[in-house]
N, C-alpha and C positions, 0 to 999 in steps of 0.2 A: 109821545114817548115817554119808555118807561125811567123811573127814577130808582130803579135796583137791578140788581143782575147776580145771579145766583152761579156757580159751579167754578171750578176751580181756575180753567182756563178763560172763562168769561172775565172773573172778576181780576187774574194777571195781566189781561189786555185792555181790561179796564184803568188799571195802574197805570200801564205803558203808555195809553192816548193821553194821561191826566184830567180823566172823566172821573176818578174814583175820590170818593170824599169820605167816606167811613168805612169799614171792614168790619164784619161779623162774624167769629171764627169757632165752630165746635171746639172744644176741649179737647174730644178725640180724635181730629183732622188732625193726621199725619202724612208726609210726603215730602218728595222730590218737590212739586209744584207746589206746597203750601211753605216749604222752607224758602221756596224764591219770593213769593207773596211776602211773606215776614219782612226778609231783606228788603226788598223794595218799598215797601209801607213805612220801612223806617228810612230811608234814606230820602224818600219824598215828603216826610212829615205827615203821611196819613194815619191816623188813631186809627188802629187795631185793639178790637175788643176782644178777648176771648170769653166765649158764653158756656152757659151748659148746653148741652145737645138737645133738649126738649124747646129752649130759648129760641135755637136758631130755627127748630123745626117749627115752630109758631111765626115764627117772623117770614119764612119763607113762604112764596106763591107759587113754587110747583114743586114735584115731589123728586126734583133732580138735582138740588142745590149742592149735592157733595157735603156738606157742614160748611158752606160757605158762603157770605154772600155780599153785596158793598151797596152803599147809597153813592148814586152817581150825579152827575149834572147832565141836565138835557143834553141829547145827543143835537151838534149846529143845525141850522138847517141848510141844506143844501140847495144849488141852484143851477137848472136846466141848463142856462146859459153857458156855463162855465164848461158844462161837458160837453156841448156841441160845438163851443169855439176850437177844441184840442184838434190836433192834427188829422187823429185818425182815431176816434172815440170808440171805444168798445162798450157795447150798452148790454142792459138786461130789460126787458119789460113783462111784467109780470100781471098777466089778465085774471084777476080776481082768484090769485089763491088764498085757500082758506086753514090751511093746516099749519100753525104755528111752528112745526119740526118741519114740514117743508121748508117754508120760508127761510130758517135758520140756516138749513142746509144746502138751501141754493145761496145764500149770502158767504156763506163758508167759501163752497165751490166758486163763486165768482172771486173773493178774492183772491182766492189759490191760481186762478188762472186770468189773473190781471186785468177783469172786467173794470171798466172806468166809473161804472153808477149802476143801478139797478133802480128801475122804475116801479112804482106801485100808485093805485087808484086810492082815492080818499075813502071811497062807498064799497062796499061788499068785499072786500079785502080784510085779511088779516091783521091786526095791529101788532107794532112791536113791545111785545111784553117779556117777562121774563124767560118763558117758553121759548118763544124765536132767538131769543139774545144767547141762551145757556145753547141752544141746537146750533149757532153761527160761532162756537166755539170762539168766540172775541172776535169775528170777522166783522162785525158791526161797528166797530170801532173805526174800519179803515177804508169800507166800501162807502160810498156817499149814499144814501138812498134817500130818492127825491119822490115824493109824494105829489099827485097833480090829480087833478079834477077828471080828467077826463082822457081815458086813454086813446080814444079813435082820434079825438084832436089831437092829443101830444106825437102821434106817429105822424101825421101831415105835417107837423112844424119839422121834426125831424128830417122829414122827406124831402120838404124846401130847402134843409140846409145839407142837403148832398149826401144823406145817412140812409143807407140801404136797408130796409127793415125786412126780414126775415121770420116766418111766421112757421110754428109746427105744426102740423094735421095728418092724422090717421092716413085720409085718403089723397094726399099729395102727389105729384105726377112724378118727382123726384125725391131722390135719396137726401142726404144730409151733405153726404161725402162728396155729391157731382155738385156743389155751388160752391163760386168763390166766396170764401167767406174773411177775406181780406179787407183793409181799406175803412172807410166808414161803415160801420154795422152797427144793427141794433136785431137783436132775438127777441122773439117774445114767445113766453110760455104758457101755455095755457091752465085753467083752473082743472082741480084734479079730477072731478067728475065730468066736468062738459067739455073742457079743452077752451080752445079759443073763439070767443063769441064771432057769432057772422059777423056786426060790422067793422071787429076787429079783423080779423081774416082778410075781408073785403078791400082794408086799408094797403095790407103788406103789400110788396114787390115780389116775392116770393115764398113759396111755400113748401117745407119741406119733410119728408116722413123719415123716420128710422125703421131699419128693417125686423121685422119679426116673425120667428120660425117657430115659436112655441104657441102652448094652447090660450096662452094670456094675450089679450087684446093690444095692451100698454101698458107703459110704464110709467114708476110713479113718477111727478111732478120734478123732484129734485134730482131724481135719477136720470131721466130726460136731459136737463138742462147741464148734466155733467156730461154728457156724451155728446150733445152738439158743441158746447162750451171748447172741449177739448180737441174735437178736431178744429174751431176756429183757431185755435193755440197753435195747434200742428201748423197751420197752414201760413199763421202770421209770423212764425218763425222766433 
């Protein structure tokens, strides 16, 4: 997991969650969020060091640092069993997402929609770095991110715990609005280029599609996630 977060919202939420250990701020960075960060850092006794802009640029690992970054503690390890034991778990499973901005955007939408956990595989998947954290706008601090060895085996475990698993596929027989998305639920989102892998698709209880009326055949993975999560949220009340 990353030991550095970048961007105003990401740094602010790392402070609020208690992970921020030291903050580096460009002397030219101003604004309401910066003021809030400075105030909260002082209240929490987190060192905040004002630096020349070029120093912050050299320290940054992305081009979207917004003149501020923070050293942070490692994210806490998350336990799948805790999520399974919830009364009505609401889970997102990412089948080998590669783009850090997609991962961050999915985390942000998942947090907003009340998702209990996001599951990602150890291999052939984007890691949680500063880019993904920046794109999540701080959501990484609040949505449990669980890394598993094998997605197909994890789906089997969820199904044995009476969690319905819904996959997204262009050639599914039903639209996402036609399925009951209440109760114990996991939604599988495929990779940007290939979608859900064949084995994972076979493990799903249901497959759904999003209607496409234009010339483009598919949606960005994070956009597709948002569409389906908010239909689930609408149904779940």
